[in-house]
C-alpha positions as CSV (number, residue, x, y, z in Angstrom):
1,X,0.0,0.0,0.1
2,X,1.6,3.3,-1.2
3,X,0.3,6.8,-0.3
4,X,2.1,9.4,-2.3
5,X,1.1,13.0,-3.1
6,X,0.2,13.5,-6.8
7,X,2.7,15.3,-9.0
8,X,2.2,19.1,-8.9
9,X,1.0,18.9,-12.7
10,X,-1.9,16.6,-11.7
11,X,-5.2,18.2,-12.7
12,X,-7.1,19.2,-9.6
13,X,-10.0,21.2,-11.2
14,X,-12.7,18.9,-9.4
15,X,-11.1,18.9,-6.0
16,X,-13.7,20.5,-3.7
17,X,-12.6,23.3,-1.4
18,X,-12.8,23.3,2.3
19,X,-13.9,25.8,4.8
20,X,-12.4,29.3,3.9
21,X,-12.0,28.1,0.3
22,X,-8.8,26.3,1.2
23,X,-8.1,23.1,-0.9
24,X,-8.1,20.0,1.1
25,X,-4.9,17.7,1.1
26,X,-4.9,15.5,-2.0
27,X,-3.4,11.9,-1.5
28,X,-3.1,9.0,-4.0
29,X,-3.6,5.7,-2.2
30,X,-2.7,2.5,-4.2
31,X,-3.7,-0.6,-2.5
32,X,-2.4,-3.6,-4.5
33,X,-3.2,-6.6,-2.1
34,X,-6.5,-7.7,-0.4
35,X,-4.5,-8.2,3.0
36,X,-3.6,-4.4,2.5
37,X,-7.1,-3.5,1.8
38,X,-8.5,-5.4,5.0
39,X,-5.9,-3.6,7.1
40,X,-6.8,-0.1,5.6
41,X,-10.7,-0.5,5.4
42,X,-12.7,1.0,8.3
43,X,-16.0,-0.6,8.3
44,X,-16.8,0.9,11.7
45,X,-17.8,4.2,10.0
46,X,-21.4,3.9,8.7
47,X,-20.4,5.3,5.4
48,X,-17.2,3.5,5.3
49,X,-13.5,4.6,5.5
50,X,-10.0,4.1,4.8
51,X,-6.6,4.4,6.6
52,X,-4.0,6.4,4.9
53,X,-0.5,6.1,6.0
54,X,1.1,9.4,6.2
55,X,3.7,11.4,8.2
56,X,1.8,14.6,7.5
57,X,0.0,16.1,10.6
58,X,-3.7,16.4,10.4
59,X,-6.6,17.4,12.9
60,X,-9.8,15.7,13.2
61,X,-12.3,17.1,10.9
62,X,-9.6,18.2,8.3
63,X,-10.9,17.8,4.7
64,X,-8.9,15.2,2.5
65,X,-9.2,14.2,-1.0
66,X,-8.1,10.6,-1.7
67,X,-7.7,9.0,-5.1
68,X,-7.9,5.2,-4.1
69,X,-6.9,2.3,-6.3
70,X,-8.1,-1.1,-5.3
71,X,-6.5,-4.6,-5.9
72,X,-7.2,-5.8,-9.4
73,X,-9.3,-3.0,-10.3
74,X,-8.2,-0.4,-13.0
75,X,-10.6,2.3,-11.8
76,X,-9.5,5.1,-9.3
77,X,-12.0,6.2,-6.8
78,X,-12.1,9.8,-5.8
79,X,-13.3,10.4,-2.2
80,X,-13.6,13.8,-0.7
81,X,-13.6,12.8,3.0
82,X,-12.7,14.0,6.4
83,X,-10.1,12.8,8.9
84,X,-12.0,10.9,11.6
85,X,-9.0,8.9,13.0
86,X,-5.4,9.7,13.9
87,X,-2.7,7.3,14.5
88,X,0.3,9.4,15.8
89,X,4.0,8.5,15.6
90,X,5.1,5.9,18.1
91,X,1.5,4.6,18.7
92,X,0.8,1.5,20.6
93,X,1.0,-1.8,19.0
94,X,3.5,-0.6,16.5
95,X,0.7,0.8,14.2
96,X,1.6,2.7,11.2
97,X,1.4,6.5,11.6
98,X,-1.5,7.9,9.5
99,X,-5.2,8.9,9.3
100,X,-8.5,7.4,9.0
101,X,-10.6,9.2,6.3
102,X,-14.4,8.8,6.6
103,X,-16.1,8.4,3.4
104,X,-19.0,11.2,2.7
105,X,-22.7,10.3,2.6
106,X,-23.0,10.3,-1.3
107,X,-23.7,7.5,-3.9
108,X,-20.1,7.5,-5.2
109,X,-18.9,6.6,-1.7
110,X,-21.7,4.1,-1.1
111,X,-20.6,2.3,-4.3
112,X,-17.0,2.3,-3.2
113,X,-17.9,1.0,0.1
114,X,-19.8,-1.9,-1.5
115,X,-16.9,-2.6,-3.9
116,X,-14.4,-2.8,-1.1
117,X,-16.7,-5.1,0.9
118,X,-17.3,-7.2,-2.1
119,X,-13.4,-7.5,-2.7
120,X,-13.0,-8.4,1.0
121,X,-15.8,-10.9,1.2
122,X,-15.6,-13.3,4.1
123,X,-12.4,-11.4,5.4
124,X,-14.6,-8.6,6.8
125,X,-15.6,-10.9,9.7
126,X,-12.0,-11.7,10.6
127,X,-10.8,-10.7,14.0
128,X,-7.2,-10.1,12.6
129,X,-5.8,-6.6,13.6
130,X,-6.0,-3.7,11.3
131,X,-4.2,-0.3,11.0
132,X,-6.9,1.1,13.3
133,X,-8.2,-1.4,15.6
């Protein structure tokens, strides 16, 4: 799983602005394996969510725009979410530093949540640890 900022030349015309007209942070998240998707997905959020490893500091409620690539799926899924989970540096249980981004309540995010849960299938019921719990 790699989270890298897009090149500065990446088109950002459709990136929504946050409070005060400030553009949210833009992150590309490429998840290549089902195990990594299981570790990153946050089903506890009603609308779904994803853990994004990052060393950048965020606050709860910060707007984040994530372009998500899923395993064996050529489509990239744009999510204009908010930070709803923070794993700080040197957290307990050796968890990766990063943020959990909750998906907004819209049709595209609902479709992404359904797609992730379809890919994960029976793994969703696993009690294996994830990046957040």
